[in-house]
C-alpha positions in Angstrom: 0.1 -0.5 0.1 2.6 2.6 1.2 5.0 1.9 -1.9 2.5 0.6 -4.7 -0.7 1.6 -4.5 -2.4 4.1 -6.9 1.6 5.2 -7.4 3.1 2.0 -9.9 2.4 -1.4 -11.1 3.7 -4.3 -8.9 3.8 -7.5 -10.5 3.2 -10.3 -7.9 5.0 -14.2 -9.0 2.3 -17.1 -7.2 0.0 -14.8 -5.5 -2.0 -17.2 -5.3 0.0 -20.2 -6.0 -2.7 -23.0 -5.3 -5.5 -21.1 -6.7 -8.3 -23.4 -8.7 -11.4 -21.3 -11.3 -14.1 -20.9 -9.5 -16.1 -22.5 -12.1 -15.5 -24.2 -15.1 -15.7 -22.8 -19.0 -19.1 -24.4 -19.7 -20.3 -23.3 -16.3 -19.0 -19.6 -17.4 -21.0 -19.5 -20.5 -24.0 -20.6 -19.0 -24.1 -17.9 -16.5 -23.8 -15.7 -19.4 -27.0 -17.2 -20.2 -28.9 -15.5 -17.3 -30.7 -12.7 -17.2 -29.5 -11.5 -14.0 -25.7 -11.6 -14.9 -23.8 -8.8 -16.5 -22.0 -10.5 -19.7 -20.4 -9.0 -22.8 -18.8 -11.0 -25.6 -16.2 -9.1 -27.4 -15.1 -10.4 -31.1 -12.2 -8.8 -32.6 -12.0 -9.6 -36.8 -9.8 -8.8 -39.6 -12.9 -6.3 -40.5 -12.2 -4.7 -36.6 -14.6 -4.9 -33.6 -17.8 -6.1 -31.5 -19.7 -5.9 -28.7 -22.3 -7.6 -28.0 -24.3 -6.9 -24.3 -26.0 -10.0 -22.9 -28.0 -12.3 -22.1 -26.1 -15.1 -24.1 -26.9 -18.2 -25.5 -24.4 -21.2 -26.0 -25.7 -20.3 -29.6 -24.5 -16.7 -29.4 -21.1 -17.6 -29.1 -18.1 -18.7 -31.0 -16.5 -21.7 -30.5 -13.6 -22.1 -27.9 -11.4 -23.3 -30.4 -11.9 -19.7 -33.1 -9.2 -17.4 -32.2 -9.3 -13.7 -31.0 -12.8 -13.9 -28.6 -13.3 -12.6 -25.0 -16.2 -13.5 -22.9 -16.8 -10.5 -19.3 -18.6 -11.9 -17.2 -18.9 -8.5 -14.4 -19.5 -8.8 -10.8 -19.9 -12.9 -10.2 -19.1 -12.2 -6.1 -22.9 -11.0 -6.7 -24.0 -14.5 -7.7 -21.1 -17.0 -7.0 -19.8 -17.7 -3.3 -16.7 -18.7 -3.8 -16.5 -15.7 -5.9 -17.1 -13.0 -2.6 -15.2 -15.2 -0.6 -12.7 -14.6 -2.6 -13.2 -10.5 -3.2 -12.4 -10.9 0.9 -8.9 -11.0 0.9 -9.1 -8.3 -1.1 -10.1 -6.3 1.6 -7.1 -4.1 2.9 -8.6 -0.9 1.5 -12.0 1.0 3.5 -15.1 -1.3 1.5 -16.3 2.0 0.3 -13.8 1.2 -1.9 -13.5 -2.2 -2.9 -15.9 -2.5 -6.0 -16.8 -6.6 -7.8 -15.2 -9.2 -9.4 -14.9 -9.7 -13.0 -14.2 -12.8 -15.5 -12.7 -12.8 -18.5 -12.5 -15.3 -21.2 -11.1 -15.6 -23.9 -9.6 -17.8 -27.0 -5.9 -17.7 -28.4 -5.3 -13.9 -29.0 -8.5 -12.9 -27.1 -8.4 -9.6 -25.3 -10.4 -6.3 -25.2 -7.3 -4.2 -26.8 -5.6 -1.0 -25.5 -7.2 0.5 -22.5 -7.0 2.4 -20.1 -9.5 2.3 -16.5 -10.4 4.9 -13.9 -9.7 2.6 -11.4 -7.9 0.4 -9.0 -7.5 -3.2 -10.6 -5.9 -6.4 -9.3 -5.3 -9.0 -12.9 -5.5 -13.0 -11.2 -3.5 -15.7 -13.7 -6.4 -18.3 -13.0 -6.4 -20.9 -16.1 -4.0 -20.4 -19.0 -1.5 -17.0 -19.6 -2.1 -13.4 -20.6 0.4 -11.4 -22.3 -0.3 -7.7 -20.8 1.8 -5.0 -22.0 1.4 -1.6 -20.1 2.9 2.0 -19.9 1.8 5.1 -18.8 0.1 6.2 -21.7 -0.1 10.4 -22.6 -1.8 10.6 -25.5 -5.5 9.1 -24.2 -7.2 9.3 -27.9 -9.4 6.5 -28.5 -10.3 4.9 -32.5 -13.0 5.8 -33.5 -15.8 4.3 -35.0 -15.0 1.2 -32.3 -17.5 -0.1 -29.7 -14.9 -0.3 -26.9 -12.8 2.7 -25.8 -9.2 1.3 -27.7 -6.6 4.0 -27.7 -5.2 5.2 -30.4 -1.3 5.4 -30.0 -0.6 2.8 -27.1 2.6 2.9 -26.4 4.0 -0.5 -23.9 6.9 0.4 -21.5 6.5 -3.3 -20.1 5.7 -6.6 -20.9 4.7 -9.3 -18.6 3.3 -13.2 -19.5 1.5 -14.1 -16.6 0.4 -18.0 -15.4 -2.1 -19.3 -13.2 -1.1 -17.8 -9.9 0.8 -14.6 -10.6 -1.0 -11.7 -10.1 -0.7 -7.9 -11.3 -1.8 -4.6 -9.8 -2.6 -1.4 -11.9 -3.1 2.1 -10.5 -5.8 4.4 -12.0 -5.3 5.5 -15.6 -1.9 3.3 -16.6 -2.9 1.7 -19.8 -2.9 -2.0 -20.7 -3.6 -4.3 -23.2 -4.0 -8.4 -22.3 -4.4 -11.1 -25.4 -4.6 -14.6 -24.4 -1.7 -16.9 -25.4 -2.9 -20.5 -26.0 -6.4 -20.0 -25.6 -8.7 -21.7 -22.3 -7.6 -18.2 -20.8 -9.4 -17.5 -17.3 -8.2 -13.9 -16.0 -10.3 -12.2 -12.3 -10.4 -8.5 -12.6 -10.8 -7.4 -8.8 -11.7 -3.9 -9.7 -12.2 -1.0 -7.1 -14.9 2.4 -6.7 -13.9 5.9 -7.8 -17.1 7.5 -7.2 -17.1 10.9 -9.3 -17.2 13.5 -7.9 -20.3 15.8 -10.0 -22.5 12.0 -9.5 -21.7 11.8 -5.8 -22.7 15.4 -5.3 -25.8 15.0 -7.2 -27.2 11.2 -5.7 -26.0 13.1 -2.3 -27.8 16.2 -2.5 -30.6 14.0 -4.2 -30.7 11.9 -0.5 -30.2 15.4 1.5 -33.2 17.4 0.0 -35.7 14.6 0.3 -35.5 14.5 3.8 -34.7 18.8 4.9 -37.5 20.9 5.7 -37.6 24.7 5.8 -40.6 26.3 4.9 -39.0 29.8 4.6 -40.4 32.0 1.7 -38.5 34.1 -0.7 -39.8 37.9 -0.6 -39.2 40.8 -1.8 -40.8 43.5 -0.3 -38.2 46.6 -1.2 -38.8 45.2 -5.1 -39.5 48.8 -7.5 -41.1 48.7 -10.2 -38.9 47.2 -13.2 -38.2 48.1 -16.7 -36.6 44.4 -17.1 -39.0 42.1 -15.7 -37.4 39.2 -17.4 -33.8 39.7 -15.4 -33.1 37.5 -12.8 -33.5 39.5 -9.6 -29.8 39.5 -8.2 -32.3 38.9 -4.8 -33.6 35.4 -5.6 -30.2 34.3 -7.3 -29.0 35.4 -3.2 -31.8 33.8 -1.2 -31.6 30.2 -3.5 -27.3 30.6 -2.4 -28.6 30.9 1.0 -30.9 27.8 1.1 -28.3 24.8 -0.9 -25.5 26.0 2.0 -28.6 25.8 5.1 -28.5 22.3 3.1 -24.7 21.2 2.9 -24.3 23.0 6.4 -26.3 20.2 7.9 -23.3 17.7 8.3 -24.9 14.4 9.6 -27.6 14.5 6.9 -24.9 14.7 4.6 -23.5 11.6 6.7 -26.1 9.7 7.0 -26.5 10.5 3.4 -22.9 9.2 2.1 -23.1 6.2 4.4 -26.9 5.7 2.3 -25.1 5.9 -0.9 -22.0 4.0 -0.6 -24.6 1.0 0.7 -26.9 1.4 -2.0 -27.5 -2.4 -3.7 -26.3 -2.4 -6.9 -28.6 -3.2 -10.5 -30.2 -5.9 -10.6 -29.9 -7.7 -7.0 -33.1 -8.7 -5.2 -32.4 -10.9 -2.0 -34.6 -14.0 -1.0 -36.9 -14.3 1.4 -36.0 -16.8 4.2 -36.8 -20.3 4.0 -37.4 -21.4 7.3 -38.6 -19.1 10.5 -36.2 -16.4 12.6 -34.4 -18.1 15.8 -31.0 -17.1 17.6 -28.6 -18.1 15.7 -25.3 -17.6 14.1 -25.7 -15.0 11.7 -23.7 -14.4 8.1 -24.2 -11.1 5.7 -25.9 -11.9 2.5 -22.6 -11.7 -0.1 -25.2 -8.7 -1.2 -25.0 -6.7 1.4 -23.4 -3.3 1.2 -22.8 -2.8 5.1 -20.6 0.1 6.9 -20.6 2.7 9.9 -19.1 5.6 11.1 -19.5 7.6 14.7 -23.3 7.8 14.6 -24.8 5.3 12.6 -25.5 1.7 10.4 -25.2 1.8 7.0 -27.1 -2.1 5.1 -28.4 -1.8 1.6 -28.9 1.8 1.4 -30.8 2.6 5.1 -29.3 3.8 7.8 -29.9 3.7 12.1 -28.5 5.1 14.5 -26.4 3.1 16.8 -24.2 3.4 20.2 -22.3 1.6 22.8 -23.2 -2.4 23.1 -25.3 -2.2 19.6 -22.8 -0.3 17.9 -20.1 -2.5 18.4 -22.2 -5.4 17.8 -22.9 -4.3 14.7 -19.6 -2.7 13.9 -17.8 -6.7 14.2 -21.4 -8.0 11.9 -20.2 -5.1 9.2 -16.2 -5.3 9.6 -16.1 -9.7 10.0 -19.5 -10.0 8.0 -20.8 -12.7 10.6 -21.5 -13.2 13.9 -21.2 -16.3 16.7 -24.4 -17.1 18.3 -23.4 -16.2 21.2 -23.0 -12.7 20.5 -26.6 -12.9 18.9 -28.1 -14.4 22.4 -26.3 -11.2 24.8 -27.4 -8.7 22.5 -30.2 -6.1 23.4 -33.8 -6.6 22.3 -33.3 -3.6 20.1 -30.5 -4.9 18.6 -31.8 -8.4 18.0 -35.5 -7.1 15.9 -32.7 -5.2 14.1 -31.3 -8.4 12.9 -34.3 -10.6 12.3 -36.3 -7.8 10.1 -32.5 -8.2 8.7 -32.7 -12.2 7.9 -36.6 -11.4 7.0 -35.6 -9.2 3.9 -32.9 -11.8 3.2 -29.9 -9.5 3.9 -28.6 -12.3 6.1 -28.4 -15.6 7.0 -28.5 -18.8 9.7 -24.9 -19.9 10.2 -23.6 -23.2 11.7 -20.3 -22.7 12.4 -18.2 -19.5 12.3 -16.8 -18.9 9.6 -13.2 -19.8 8.7 
């Protein structure tokens, strides 16, 4: 973190030497056909690049032996417990920054072209080999009339061939081009969230405005008659500026809105109702649940709750560990147990028979 995070790339040979693919090729292809899974098919042909969004049935995919095509499946951690567990190994940064796990399968020569990302990424080679060329790109111009954001003038500075278990870290905006060597190439990409300032501001203002109450009406008792009625009154501009300043001065409301925004479930996410009734037991968060906290509140799946004392410590433990042993649940307050029961019945957490390792 001190030497490389958001500073320079890091190649880690045998980062996970005994790691086995979480899915076979056939299982991966089957997932691409599901409506809930975000998938993309990228084919590089002599006449150019093509992009097709899922769901993708088996008949939509080229033959595995056909060279230069790639299948991308985004957010596998939402659909597969094993993928979620792999993502947990990267919780050395705040959860507010950790995003998702993408799986890329490619035939011989397959790739998505030279490009750059605005976020940090770890590229874990799982099956086959992939050749990565990387560089600090100054010219960010893109190829015209291409359905992908491919750099026009990619200038690589380093080249690495990754074998199963090897991993490459790239900071934001480092250009890279990964090409499968020999086919049946599977790479897992662990990506990180990078809120964009304007977009985050818009979401926060919307949430804060929904709960903001100020019935003060604009008044202009000293307004003289005017010969320029279309001109915007300076006093009204000042009134609008003051309204926004008052809204942003609500620091607690801002903190609450931020926690709710950062734990909002992803699109296409829904939770399943439990198959058995609530009872005191060990608990674990559903893989799709997002849970965070600050000094006053607990945030889970876009909702916020005030908490302090032992209840706050209990919820912090659940958020950090993503599970609670039965002893802690049994000792919790009635208010905390009521919340846990509500979350259980909403499908946000589940019973567990044993403490996760």
